[in-house]
N, C-alpha and C positions, 0 to 999 in steps of 0.2 A: 504494500500500500504506500501511497505517497508519504514522504517524510521530509520535512524541511531540514532536518539534521543530516549530516553526512552519513551515508550508509557504511556498514562495516565491510572491510575488504576481506574476501574469503580465499584469495589465491594470488600468486604473482601475476596471473593474467589480468584479474580484475584491477589490481593495483597499477599495473602498467597502463592499461586502457584508460583508467581514470586520470592518472598523472599526465599522460600524453595528450589525450583528446579533450581534457578540460582546458587546455591552452587554446584560447580563441584563434590564434594564428594557425595552429595545426588543424583545428576543427574546420576553419574556413577553407584551407587547402583540401581537406577531405571532401567536404560537401561540393566544392567547386569542381573537383575532379570526377566525382562519381554520381552527381545528380544530373538530370536532363539539362542540356545546354540552355533551353528556353527559360527554365527556372533560374539557372545560374545568372543569366543576363538580367533577369527582372528583379532579383533580390538586391536590396540595399545592404551590402556587406558591412558597412560601417555601423549598422544597427545590431550586428550579431552579439548576442548576450547569453551566457550560460545561466540556466534556471536551476537553482540548487534543490532539485527534487529527484526521486527515484520511484519507479512504478513496478519493478520486477517483483514477482512473488518471492517470499522468503525461502520457500522450498526449492526454488530454482536459482537462488542467488549464487550457489557454488558453480553454476554453469553459464550464467548470464550476468551481464552488467549493462547499464544504460545511462545515457546522458540526454538532456533536453535543452535545446537552444531555441531562442526566439529571434526572429528577424522581422523586417518590414518589407512587404512586397507591394509595389504600387500604392504605398501609403497605409496598407492594411497589415495587421500582425499575422504572422505565420509561424508555426512551431516545427522545428526540425528535430525528429526523435530518432536517435541512433541506439539500436539494440545490438550489443556485442555478444555473440554466441561462441563459446569456446568448448562446449561439450563435444565428445568424439563423434556422436551420431547426429543426424538431422532430425529435428522435431517435426513430425507430420502435422502437429496441431499449431504450427507457427502462425498461420493466418488468424486462428481464433485467439491465440495469445496476444497478438498485436491488436486485435479489436478490443480485447479487455483492457490492455494498457492505454489505448487511445481514449476509451470511455473514462478511465481513471484520470487521464490528463484533462479532459474536458470538465470532469467533476471538480478537480482541483482548481481549474481556471474559474469556474462559476462561483466559487467561494469568495473570489476577489473581484469579480466583475461588477460593473454598474448595472442597475435594473434596465432591462431591454437591450443590453449590449450583446451582440452576436458573438459566439465563440469563434476562435481562429481555426483555419485549416491546419491539419497536421500532415507532414510529409514523413512517413516512416522509412527508415533505411536499416537493413540488417547487415552487420559485418560478421562474416562467418569464418572462424578460425579452425573449425573441426577437421578431423582427418578425412571424413567422407565428403565427396562433392555434394553440393546442394541439389536435391531432387524434388523438393516440394514446390508446387506452383506458388508464384508470388502474388496471385490473385485470390482474394477471399472467396469469390463465388465458386472457384474450383474445389474448395474444401467441402462444399455442400453436395449432398446427393440430390441432384436435380433430375426429375423424371424426364426420360427421353422424349423429345418432341415438344416439350413445354418450357424450354429454356427462356425464350423471349417473354412468355406470359408470366413466368414466376420470378424472373430476374428483377423486375421492377419492385417487387415486394421484399427483396433481400438486401442486406448491407452489401456493398460492392466497392472494393478498393484494391489497389496494388501497393506493394512495397518495393523500394529499390533494394538491390542486393549486391553486396561486394563479397564474392566467394573466393577467399584466398587459396582454397584447395585446388581451384581450377586455373589459377593465374600463375604463369611462369614468372620467376623473379624479375626478368627483364621487362615484363609487361606491367608491372605494378607502377602506377603513375603517381604524380605529385612532386612537389619540390623536395629539397633535401631531407628535412626532418620527417615529413610524412612518409616518404619513400623508405627511409631507414626504419621507421616504426613498423610499417606494414610488412616489409620484408623480414624483419626480425620476428614478428608474430608468426609468419609462415615457417621460418627456419626453426623456431622453437617447437612448433607442432610436429615438424618432420624430423626432429632430432638431427638438425644439420647446422648447429651453431658454429662449429669450427669453420666449415666452408663459408658461412655468412661473415664471420669475423675477418677471414682472409679476403673475401671478395670486396667487402665494404670498408676495409681498413683505410684506404685513401679518403673515403667519404667521412669517416670518423675524424680523420685528421683535419679535413676541411671544417667540420663542425666545431672542433676545438679551437680553430683559429678565429671563431666568432665569439667575442666575449659574452654576448647575450645568450649563447647556446650551450654553455658549460653544464647548466642544470639538466637539459634534456639529454646531453651526452651521458651524464651520470645515471639518469633514469634508464637509458638504453642498456648500459652495462650492468646495472643492478638486476634488471630483468633477465638478461642473458645468463648471469652468474647464478641467479636463483633457480631458473628452470632447468639447468643442466646438472644432472646428478653426478656427472664427472667433472665438476667445476674446476678443481685444482689442475687436473691433467689437461683440460681444454685450454685453460688460461696459459698454462706452461707451453703447450704446443703453439698457441697463437703468438705469445710474446717472443718465442724463439724465432718465428718467421717474419714478424712485422718489421718493416723498414723504418717507419715513422717513429722517431724516438719520443716525441711528445705523446703519441697514442700509447706507446709501450709503457711509458711512465705512468700515465693516468689509469690505464687498465690495471696495472699492478697495484697502484694506490687504492683503487676502489676494491679490488679483491682482498687486499690486506685489511681494509676498514671493515668489510663484511665479516671477516673472521674475527678481528679483534673486538668488534662490538658485541661479540657473544651471540651471534645468530644461532649457534648450536644449542643454546640453553633450552630452547623449546623442543629439542629432539627427544623422542622416546628413547628408552634404554636400548631397544633393538636397533634403532637408527644410529645411535652412538657407536654401537658395536660394528655395524656395517661401515660407517665412515672411518673408524680406526683401522679396520682391516684393509680398507681401500688405500688409505695413506701408507700403511706398512708395505703393501704390495707395490705402490708407486715408488717407494724409497728402497725397494729390493731388500726389505727387512724380513726376518722370520715372522710369520703370522701367529699372533696369539690365538689359542683355541677359543671357541665361543664359551666353553665352560669356564676357562680361566678368566675371560673378560667379565662374564656374568658374576663372578665372585667379587668383583670390585664394586665400590660404592659409586653412585652417579658423579660425585665430586671427583673421585679418582679417575673415572673415565673421561670427564671433561678436561682434567689436567693433562692426561695422556694425549688426548686429541689436540689440545693446544700445543703441546710439545712437538707432535708430529707435523702439524700444520706450519709451525715455525720453521722446521727443517725443510719443508716443501718450499716455503717462501724464499729461503736462502738458495735453494737450487734454481729457482726461477730468475734470480737476479743475475 
């Protein structure tokens, strides 16, 4: 349900989507790249404004995230609703879900509207990061079981709308559009889903260097790298391989700095004991050390395990330098 307070972040995907697409300049690039050209030309982009609300069901919050922007089009308000889907499979009920969210948006709008004021149009757009290509129709009427031969007679009594779709699973990296920041963000989302983060780091290393040379873009660079390091289970080895190959010394330094900050900030404190064991054994393997048995590790306290992990990660950082 709508909530004016910030919604909790349930995964690195949610966090990265919110952190990146909450930036008006990135959202503007996204909408201008993937909405119909006639709308892009008619919208007054100087009026683009993030509305601090969310409409996703709580039970779906782990697989979806959303952002709502308002703009003016020919002097009238219009709402641009972006639903980010990062579950592995396509939801066949997406047309219905979007209708529910649109009704919630209008209900939320009505609470603040003046008497007699007409509600704004909503332009829904789905950004799909899932592993499976999108197969569900983008038209709501196709979701309904319409008796054969009566489509035209019944259609006028049903809700009918379409949503724009950006399906990353079907888009080759070289076809993902947008300016520098948007292109880096979308290609990184695709690489994260396909477990191709090291190739992404290698391919877009020069672009990351270009990003770092812009003083106002350091924040988004760090957001990109935090996301890459969070979603890769092989984080230390991936960073080590990338740093060994990258030519840009500024990029190399910043990547290492962020990786070290993630470790030193104690990101591991929330790990379960089983996850701590797995991370310790992975570090030992990367350092070519004898592996502690699971029974031996389980005999240690959580504090002892965290101390051991910190020591191993410190040794890994020394190897990366």
